[in-house]
N, C-alpha and C positions, 0 to 999 in steps of 0.2 A: 354618758352612762345613765341607764334608767335609775330612778330612785328605788330604794328597797321598799318592799311591801311592809305595811304596818303589822300585818299578821297574816294568817292563812285564809282570811275572809275575802280580802280584796287583792287586786293586781297592782303591780308597780306602774307608774306613769312614766312614759318616755319624755325626754326633754322638750319636744315640740308640742306636746299636748297642752291645750289651754287650761289654765288653772284659775280658781277663784282666790280671793285674798285668804291667806292662811288663817284657819280658825280651828284650834285643837278641839274645842268643845263640840262644834258641829260635826267634825270628823268622828269624834268619839260616839256621838249619838247615832250617826249612820252605821258605824261598825257594830254598835250594840244592837240596833234593830235587826241587822242581818244575822248576827250571831244568835240572838234570841229566837229568830224565826227559823234557824237552821240552814240559812242560805250561805252560799259562797260563790266566788267568781272563778272562772277558769278561762284559759286562752292567753292572749297577749295583745296589748294595744299597740298599734303601729305608730312609728315616730313621724307623724304627718301633721302639719299645722292646720290644714283645712280639709274637711270631709263632711259627708252626710251620713249620720248614724241612724240605722233603722232597728226597731225592736219588734220582735214577733216570736211566737204567736201571741196575739193580744186578745185575751178571752175573759179578763177579770179586772175590776178596779184594783185588786191587789198588785197587779203588775206595776201600777204607779207607785205604790208603797215601796216595793222592793227596788224599783228603778231609782226613785229619788233617794232612798237610803244608800244605794250604791254610789250615786252621784255625790252625796254628802260625804260618805266615807272616803272616797277618792280625792275629794277636793277638786273634782273635774268640772270645768266650766262648759256645759252643754246648753246651747240655746234652743228654745222651743217657741214657736210662734203661737200667739193667742189673740182672740178678738180684741180690737182696741177698745170696744165698749166696756170690757171687763175692768179696764184700768181706770175708768171714771169713778169707781168706788174706791175712795182713798185707802182704806185699810187693805182691801183685796188687791188693789194695784201694787201696794208696797210688798205684800206677801208674794205675789206672782213674780215681781222683779227679783226678789231675794231667791226664788226658786229657779231663776234663769229663763223665765218666760218673757218674751218681748212682744210689744203690741204690733199688730199688722192691720192695715186698712183693707178689708176684703172687698170694699166697693171701689177701690182705686182702679183706674183704667188699665194700668200695666199689670195688675193681678198679683196674687200671692206668690206665684212661682218667681216672677221677676224681682219682687221685693226681697224674697229670701236669697235668691242668687246674688243680687246686688250687695246684700249685707256680707255674704261670704267673700265675694270678690274684693270688697273694699277693706277687709280686715287682714291683719298679719296672721292672726290665729282665729279660727272660727269652726267649732264643731256644732252642726245643726242636727237635732234629733227629732224623729217622728215615728209613728206607727204606720206602716204602709197599708195595713188592712183598713184603717180609718174608722173602725168600730170594734166592739167587743164580740159581736155576733160572727158566726162562721160566714165566710164570703167565698164566692167562686173566683172572683178576680180582685187583685190588689188595686188600690188607687195608684195612679201613675205620677203623682206630684213629686215623690221623692226622686224618681229618675230624672224628671224634667229639671228639678232644682240642681241636682248634681251635674247634669249635663251642661246646663247653662252656666254654672259656676266653674266647670271643668275640674271637678274634684271627684275622688273615688267614693264608693258607698261602703261603709263599714257595717257588717251585720252583727247584731247582738240578739241573743235568744234567751227566753225564759223556759227552762225545762223543769216542770213541777214535780215529776216523779223523783228526781234526785235533788230538788231545790238548788238548781244551778243557774246562774246568770253567765252565759258564755259569750266570748268575743271571738269572731272568726277573722279570716284574712280579708283585706279590702278587695272589693270587686272594681276592676277598671271597666268602665262602660264603653260599649261600641256604638254603632249608629242604628242598631235595630233594637228599639225600646222593648218590644214584646219578647224578643229572644233573651235580652238581658234579664228581664223580670222573671221569665220562666227559669232561667239559669239560677237566679238567686233563690226563688221559691224551692227549687229542687234541693238546694243546699240546706234549707230549713226542714226538710221532711222528717228527720229523726226526732225533732224536738216537739214536746207536748205541752200545751197550755193548761191552765187550771180546769177549764170547762169543756174544751174540745182539743182535738189533736193538731196535726201539722197544718200550717197555713196553706 
């Protein structure tokens, strides 16, 4: 059975969702940030141990504030890849690891996609998150990395959105990928069309 939600700000987590070590204070901070900002979550998390979670529209640094607040409030363990050079700064590396960021070697011969897919395949539970637009600026095309990672790891894509007019972070149903990358991405982008970012509209 899913855990009960702490309040009306966040969603309950199903049993197979990866979790961080319980920390009431951190969860309280996350819920307080969302509540003070007027934000809430809607939808339902799937009971899936491994997936790629994408967040869009990404149009503002505030997306990160609300996203990390939701992550903390939920106690959800979502991994995000970051440049390995950032982790060479001791304090910054510690903070990034605490936030769920893991180092990746972008110069490696097998590439970021394979590194991420290997991490997912090798874990019992692993939710990997990224912004498919790859930038806060409006883009005509999404980057394809999220599809390639999910396909290589053989996991579904879970869409999450920021809808600023209603201050909602929404969770959709997982997308099962086919063999046509461009068709899959267009299908996912079409699902995102109703949602509006802070500085521009649908992705």
